[in-house]
Each structure stands twice: as structure tokens, then as C-alpha cells.
C-alpha positions as CSV (number, residue, x, y, z in Angstrom):
1,M,106.9,205.5,112.6
2,P,104.8,203.2,111.4
3,G,105.7,200.2,109.0
4,L,104.2,198.9,105.9
5,V,102.3,196.3,108.0
6,E,100.9,198.5,110.6
7,D,99.8,200.9,107.9
8,F,97.6,198.4,105.9
9,A,96.0,196.7,109.1
10,A,94.9,200.3,110.0
11,R,93.5,201.1,107.1
12,L,91.1,197.9,107.7
13,G,90.5,198.8,111.3
14,W,92.9,195.9,113.0
15,A,95.2,196.0,116.3
16,I,97.3,193.5,115.3
17,A,99.8,191.8,117.1
18,K,102.8,189.5,116.2
19,V,101.0,186.9,115.4
20,N,97.5,187.3,113.5
21,I,94.6,184.8,112.8
22,L,91.9,185.6,110.1
23,V,89.0,183.6,110.5
24,E,85.3,183.9,108.6
25,G,83.3,186.5,110.3
26,T,83.1,188.8,113.3
27,H,80.6,186.0,115.3
28,D,83.6,184.3,115.6
29,V,85.8,187.0,117.1
30,S,83.5,187.8,119.2
31,L,83.2,184.1,120.9
32,I,87.2,183.9,120.8
33,T,87.4,187.2,122.9
34,H,84.9,186.8,125.3
35,A,86.3,183.3,126.3
36,A,89.7,185.3,126.5
37,R,88.3,188.0,128.9
38,L,86.7,185.4,130.9
39,Y,90.2,183.8,131.3
40,R,92.0,187.0,132.1
41,S,89.3,187.4,134.9
42,A,89.3,184.2,136.1
43,R,93.2,183.7,135.8
44,G,95.0,187.2,135.8
45,V,96.3,185.5,132.1
46,E,96.1,187.6,128.9
47,L,95.6,185.4,125.9
48,L,94.8,187.8,123.5
49,G,96.9,191.3,123.0
50,T,100.7,192.0,121.8
51,D,101.4,188.5,120.9
52,L,98.2,187.0,119.2
53,A,95.3,188.8,118.2
54,V,92.3,187.4,115.9
55,M,90.5,189.3,113.3
56,P,87.4,188.9,110.8
57,A,88.3,188.7,107.2
58,G,85.8,191.1,106.0
59,L,82.3,192.1,107.4
60,G,79.1,190.5,106.1
61,N,80.3,189.4,102.4
62,E,83.2,190.7,102.5
63,G,84.3,188.0,105.0
64,G,84.0,184.2,104.5
65,V,86.4,181.9,103.0
66,E,86.7,184.0,100.2
67,G,87.6,186.9,102.7
68,I,90.3,184.8,104.0
69,N,91.5,183.7,100.7
70,R,91.7,187.5,99.1
71,R,93.2,189.1,102.5
72,L,95.8,186.1,103.8
73,P,98.4,186.2,100.7
74,T,98.6,190.2,100.5
75,L,99.4,190.5,104.3
76,R,101.9,187.9,104.0
77,Q,103.1,189.5,100.9
78,V,103.2,192.7,103.4
79,A,104.8,191.3,105.9
80,A,107.6,189.6,104.0
81,A,108.2,193.1,102.8
82,D,108.6,194.6,106.1
83,P,110.9,192.7,108.0
84,D,112.9,193.5,111.3
85,Q,116.4,195.2,111.0
86,S,117.8,191.4,111.3
87,G,115.7,190.3,108.0
88,K,113.1,188.5,110.1
89,L,109.2,188.7,110.1
90,R,107.8,191.1,112.3
91,Y,104.2,189.9,112.1
92,R,102.8,186.5,111.3
93,F,99.2,185.8,109.6
94,L,97.2,182.7,109.5
95,G,94.3,181.4,108.4
96,L,91.5,179.6,110.1
97,Y,88.5,178.3,108.3
98,D,85.1,176.3,109.4
99,N,85.6,172.4,108.5
100,D,82.6,172.5,105.5
101,V,82.5,172.3,102.2
102,A,83.2,175.9,101.8
103,G,86.1,175.7,104.3
104,K,87.6,172.9,102.5
105,R,87.7,174.3,99.0
106,A,89.3,177.3,100.1
107,I,92.0,176.0,102.1
108,A,92.7,173.6,99.3
109,A,92.3,176.7,96.8
110,I,94.6,179.0,98.7
111,S,97.6,176.4,99.1
112,S,97.5,175.6,95.7
113,Y,97.8,179.3,93.8
114,D,100.3,180.4,96.9
115,A,102.8,177.9,97.4
116,T,104.3,179.4,100.6
117,I,100.8,179.2,102.6
118,K,100.5,175.0,103.6
119,K,98.1,173.4,105.8
120,Y,98.7,172.8,109.2
121,S,101.2,175.3,108.5
122,E,99.4,178.7,107.4
123,V,96.2,177.5,107.1
124,F,94.0,175.3,109.4
125,L,90.6,173.7,109.4
126,L,88.6,174.3,112.6
127,R,88.2,170.4,113.9
128,P,86.8,169.0,117.1
129,V,90.2,168.4,118.5
130,M,92.9,170.7,117.4
131,S,95.9,168.9,117.8
132,L,99.3,170.9,119.2
133,R,102.0,171.0,117.0
134,G,104.6,170.9,120.1
135,G,107.3,171.9,117.8
136,A,106.6,169.1,115.4
137,D,107.1,169.3,111.8
138,R,103.8,170.1,109.3
139,R,104.3,166.3,108.0
140,A,103.6,165.1,111.8
141,V,101.4,167.8,112.6
142,Q,99.1,166.7,109.8
143,Q,99.6,163.2,110.9
144,R,97.9,164.0,114.3
145,F,95.0,165.9,113.2
146,E,93.9,163.2,111.1
147,R,94.6,160.3,113.7
148,D,92.8,162.5,116.7
149,N,89.9,163.6,114.3
150,E,89.6,160.3,112.7
151,P,86.1,159.7,114.5
152,Y,84.8,162.9,113.3
153,K,86.1,162.9,109.5
154,D,82.8,163.6,108.3
155,L,81.4,166.1,111.1
156,D,81.2,170.0,109.6
157,W,82.7,171.9,112.7
158,E,82.4,175.7,113.2
159,M,82.9,177.9,116.1
160,E,79.7,177.9,117.6
161,D,80.2,173.9,118.2
162,L,83.0,174.7,120.4
163,I,80.5,176.1,123.5
164,D,79.5,173.7,125.7
165,P,76.2,171.4,124.4
166,T,74.5,171.9,127.9
167,F,74.9,175.8,127.7
168,L,73.5,175.4,123.8
169,D,70.7,173.3,124.7
170,L,69.7,176.1,127.1
171,F,70.1,178.7,124.9
172,E,67.5,176.5,122.1
173,G,65.2,176.5,124.7
174,E,65.6,180.4,124.4
175,F,65.5,180.7,121.0
176,P,63.9,177.3,119.5
177,T,64.1,178.5,115.9
178,A,68.1,179.4,116.0
179,V,69.1,175.9,114.9
180,H,67.8,174.5,111.8
181,R,69.7,171.2,111.6
182,R,72.0,169.1,114.1
183,T,74.5,166.3,113.0
184,T,75.9,163.8,115.4
185,I,78.7,161.4,115.8
186,L,79.4,159.6,118.6
187,D,80.0,162.5,121.3
188,R,80.3,165.5,118.9
189,T,76.9,167.1,117.9
190,H,77.4,170.1,114.5
191,R,74.5,172.3,114.8
192,D,73.6,174.8,111.5
193,F,72.7,177.7,113.0
194,T,70.6,180.6,111.1
195,E,72.3,184.0,110.7
196,Q,69.8,185.5,113.1
197,G,70.4,182.3,115.5
198,K,74.2,183.0,115.6
199,R,73.7,186.6,116.0
200,D,71.3,185.5,119.3
201,L,73.8,183.1,120.6
202,V,76.7,185.4,120.4
203,K,74.6,187.9,122.8
204,F,73.5,184.8,124.8
205,V,77.1,184.2,125.5
206,Q,78.2,187.5,126.2
207,E,75.3,187.6,128.9
208,H,75.6,184.3,130.5
209,A,78.5,181.9,129.3
210,T,80.8,180.5,132.1
211,L,84.2,180.1,131.5
212,D,83.5,176.1,131.5
213,D,81.0,176.7,129.0
214,L,83.5,178.0,126.9
215,S,86.4,175.8,128.0
216,D,86.9,174.2,124.1
217,V,87.4,177.8,122.7
218,I,90.2,178.2,125.1
219,R,91.5,174.9,124.2
220,L,91.1,176.8,120.7
221,I,93.1,179.7,121.7
222,R,95.9,177.4,123.0
223,A,96.4,175.8,119.6
224,L,96.4,178.8,117.6
225,R,99.2,180.2,120.3
226,D,101.0,177.2,119.7
227,Y,100.5,176.8,115.7
228,G,101.9,181.0,115.8
229,H,105.2,179.6,118.0
230,L,104.2,181.3,120.8
231,R,103.9,179.8,124.5
232,S,101.0,178.1,125.4
233,D,101.9,175.5,128.2
234,H,100.9,178.0,130.9
235,I,96.6,177.8,129.6
236,I,94.8,175.5,132.1
237,V,91.8,174.2,130.5
238,R,88.8,171.9,132.2
239,P,89.8,168.0,131.5
240,S,88.1,167.2,128.1
């Protein structure tokens, strides 16, 4: 018989797993799930499924950072009220925000009004380097994030920025109005896509991207598994 968490997730149309990552929207989910599909085809390894799931906080205006902040505390409260027979959580819920002004404000807000939700433990900003926790405590993970991303501390970062830059250049050649601004710091470039550009990019990725084009998305999945205390050391990625 389904428990409280399963019933709540079913009402939202979600297929949940042991660890569940809320992201801002459906484009993010599409890129992650497609990368996992390519990895499964190439390596025979399932990165998403019964142990890890990624879902949008909502559709359209129901998503974004406000969607994560609205749903994550509720989901965590429902999960805490529905443990297994030993009293342990059956499901965990974490949040992943874009590293932009809205994401930074939202992650500070959710941490301030719910003391059980902490940055680098339950909620994370998407950064150019998603440092692995590897069993370290939250403070050590924070130090790793800040050290590894120091060169890019002023750079916004979104899911689309994880796609190989050469592939993105090819996409822009086909869709020249998809990007309205670029910001480059050292070896990393953040692109601000139009909403239509994001939709076209997801379709272009699904039709043309290779696993190498999405190797940074695979790195993200590896990091998310690590943050959720799931096995991640079996995931092979192209050297960065």
C-alpha cells in the first residue's frame, strides 16, 4: 500500500526514487535524463531509476526557484512523517538551483526559514565545478566548492552551460537568435538563452548530441548521486 510520500508524489505526477532532486524546470530534467539515456546506451549502466530521480519543481510559472522553495520543505516534512519500520527516511529530497541572482536569493531564503535545509547538504547551486563530498562534512564540502569555483565566482551558471561549447556553437549556427548574451571568464562561457532558444536547444540535443557533448551533465549526475549518499565512483566521464 502506498505511503504518504508515494501518494503525494503521485498527485504531482512524479515517479520518485530513494533520492529525489528538484530542479527549476522541465528543460533541466530533459537534459539530465537524455544524458543518462546516452550513458546507459554506451555503458550499460543506469544512472537514474529506483535510487535517483530528477523532477521539475513545477511547470511554467509553477517552477523556477520559487517552485523549489515552495515544494521542497513540504516534501521533506512528508518524508519525515513517513519513515520505514526502523525510523529511517525512506525518501530524501534535495534542491538544485541555477547559479544566478534568483538562485542565490532563493537558496539563502529557504535556508533561513527552514533550519533543516542547509546549503551544501540539502540544497546546491549549479556551479562550473560540482565538487564531490566524498563523505566529507558540510563545512568541508563548502570549502571545496568555494576553492574549486573561485575563478568563476562572478559567473552565472545554468544547465545549458554544461553542454560542450563546440556543440553549442553548432546549435547557434542553426539558431542564431537563441542566445541574447554571453559572459566568459577564463575557460567557461555562460549563455543567456531565450525561452524559445531553450526549447530549441533541448530538441537539438535530443536529435544530435553525443555522450561526449554531455560529459559535464554526466559529471553533474555523478555529483548528485554523491550528494544523495549513493554510489558514484562507478561513473566514467571524459577527462575535463
